[in-house]
KOLNU-804183 format. One line per field, with one value per residue (C-alpha): residue number from 0; x, y, z. Coordinates in steps of 0.001 Angstrom, whole numbers, m for minus. Layout:
REM residues N
i = NUM,...
X = X,...
Y = Y,...
Z = Z,...
//
This chain:
REM residues 217
i = 0,1,2,3,4,5,6,7,8,9,10,11,12,13,14,15,16,17,18,19,20,21,22,23,24,25,26,27,28,29,30,31,32,33,34,35,36,37,38,39,40,41,42,43,44,45,46,47,48,49,50,51,52,53,54,55,56,57,58,59,60,61,62,63,64,65,66,67,68,69,70,71,72,73,74,75,76,77,78,79,80,81,82,83,84,85,86,87,88,89,90,91,92,93,94,95,96,97,98,99,100,101,102,103,104,105,106,107,108,109,110,111,112,113,114,115,116,117,118,119,120,121,122,123,124,125,126,127,128,129,130,131,132,133,134,135,136,137,138,139,140,141,142,143,144,145,146,147,148,149,150,151,152,153,154,155,156,157,158,159,160,161,162,163,164,165,166,167,168,169,170,171,172,173,174,175,176,177,178,179,180,181,182,183,184,185,186,187,188,189,190,191,192,193,194,195,196,197,198,199,200,201,202,203,204,205,206,207,208,209,210,211,212,213,214,215,216
X = 109112,108097,104451,101731,100637,98117,95775,96711,93980,94980,98565,97324,95568,98825,100633,98171,98395,101990,102421,99268,98059,94537,93362,93209,96834,97653,95856,97659,101091,100441,98522,96099,92428,90513,87845,90595,91976,88758,87999,91365,90998,87563,88997,86892,89745,93368,96109,97344,100935,101326,98983,100671,104081,102738,101178,104150,106465,103962,104052,107723,106966,108297,106065,106184,105350,102314,101008,100960,104235,106178,109066,110369,108257,111006,114063,114995,113062,115212,115330,112112,109996,108182,104617,103709,102643,104439,107843,110629,110836,113189,116206,115246,116642,115671,114720,113513,109753,109988,106455,103818,102861,99436,97874,95456,96387,99725,100300,103301,106222,107592,111433,111447,111744,109054,110521,112577,110777,111682,111349,112840,116441,115893,113807,116885,114787,116202,113223,109263,106273,102837,100242,96687,94089,92436,93963,96500,93977,93668,97343,98281,95626,94909,97317,99755,103492,105369,109246,111142,114482,116458,117147,116889,115047,112582,111274,108208,105015,106742,105603,107717,107750,107840,108571,106885,108306,107800,105181,105178,102701,103193,102042,102882,105430,105492,108160,107474,110306,109710,106368,105655,102568,101755,98962,97064,95836,92327,91897,87946,89715,92583,92864,96218,98601,100577,103555,105977,108103,109373,107005,109563,112328,110252,109860,112281,112115,112777,112713,111145,108496,109831,107542,104281,103647,99980,98135,95687,93579
Y = 96320,92842,92308,91161,87869,86155,87404,87411,84784,82240,82372,81959,78962,77531,78154,76263,73245,73359,72487,70513,72913,73618,77257,76275,75293,78335,80376,78927,79329,82957,84444,85628,84561,81767,84142,86471,83787,82451,86209,86207,83016,84130,87308,89343,91012,91874,91214,94139,94276,93083,89669,89212,89219,86919,84449,84221,83287,80716,79165,79589,81693,85325,88202,89408,85998,86008,88977,87784,88930,87199,86371,83172,81458,81410,83615,87022,89704,91651,95288,96532,93479,94574,95518,99293,100414,97674,98515,96317,94671,96316,95032,92791,91676,89075,90142,88024,87984,88400,87538,89975,93665,94598,97685,97862,96903,95462,91787,89564,90303,87275,87018,83948,84466,82920,83132,85308,87368,89586,93270,96177,96798,100502,100401,99457,97516,95247,93021,92816,92407,91210,93545,92749,95224,98352,101116,102468,101936,102917,103801,100223,97374,94174,91469,94093,93189,96411,96635,98074,99647,99339,102501,103753,106944,108393,111878,113308,112016,109019,105597,103575,99940,100512,97950,98190,95655,92397,93766,95796,98189,100214,103794,107406,108357,111720,112803,115745,116066,113065,112345,109825,109615,106607,107816,105560,106517,105570,106894,105629,102285,102780,106258,107791,105915,108013,107056,109061,108733,105116,103762,104881,102857,99820,101623,101442,102332,99035,101178,103025,101877,102157,100238,98309,94801,94076,91552,93061,90084
Z = 6624,5620,3686,5753,4047,6613,9311,12970,13652,11195,12485,15944,14901,13210,16080,18180,15699,15423,18921,19450,22085,23306,24068,27423,27616,25708,27993,31241,29623,28205,30863,28445,29096,27046,25895,24728,22647,21371,20139,18316,16553,15377,14108,16157,17638,16768,19346,21359,22035,25632,24474,21211,22947,25518,23031,20659,23549,24892,21154,20502,17554,16659,16971,13646,12042,14597,13288,9805,7989,5922,8165,9597,12113,15039,15465,16602,15205,12699,12307,10286,10972,14207,13087,13134,16440,18394,20237,20920,24520,26608,28192,30966,34435,36809,40264,43210,44112,47920,49302,49391,50863,51798,50094,53051,56819,56862,57038,58019,55726,53738,53361,51569,47693,45907,42281,39992,37390,34450,34734,32755,33470,33382,36439,38436,40750,43219,44342,43721,45807,45030,46360,47975,48824,47366,49367,46883,43813,41110,40791,42260,42300,43972,42474,41007,40976,42186,41973,44479,44676,47826,49627,53312,52357,49980,49052,50754,48757,47026,47451,49606,50801,54742,57187,60615,62924,61333,59109,55923,53846,50893,51027,50207,52684,54504,57326,59406,62022,64345,62954,59770,58050,55668,53401,51124,47434,48502,52254,52050,52192,54677,56804,57418,59459,61991,63841,66074,69131,70114,66992,64615,66061,64676,61315,58283,54837,52475,49286,46537,44389,40868,38329,38275,36456,35885,33699,31071,30837
//
C-alpha cells in the first residue's frame, strides 16, 4: 500500500488549481454540492467513496492521488493503491435513459432516449428510468434513476415497471388469477391500484427493477 503523504483537502486544492477550476464548476461537473466541496477544502470533512470518485473524475486525477497517497496524479489505479475502506468501481455498461416513470399517479411514458448512463454491468439492466414522486419512498425516492431489466413477467411482490395504455408506473406487482394489484411502498401517498377484466388488455410488464442510482449530495 502506498504511503499517505498529503491531506485530501490539500490534494483537492491542487487539483482545482491544476485545472483552473472554481468550486462552482467542480460542483457542476462532479455532482457534489458546493457546500460539501467547501468543507472538504477546509479539512472539516474527509471525502466519502462516492464523492471522491466523482471529484477525481471531474478533476482528471486518480482516486488514490486525490486521497493523498504517494502515487501518480493520473492513470489507472494500480493494485494495492486504493485507499483502505474503498472498493474498486465495478465493471460498468451504458444503458439508455428512456424518459420518466412516475412513483405516484402514472404519467405519459416517454419513448425517446434522453441519454446513455453508466450502470454496473452485473445488474444486467436494459434501460433506466427517472422516477418522480414519493409513493415508493423510502426504497425509491423522487429523482432516483431506476435500472430495469426487460422481461414480460415478474414474481409476486417484486417491483416492476408496468405500462398501462400509454402510461407507466413503478410499483410492487401482484397477480391473483385475472386481477392485478399495483401496490406502492408508501400507501399513504398512493392507494392500491387494481386492474381486472378488459383493463388487463391495456397492461404490460415492461421489466423488473434491478438497481437504483441515487445522488448522495
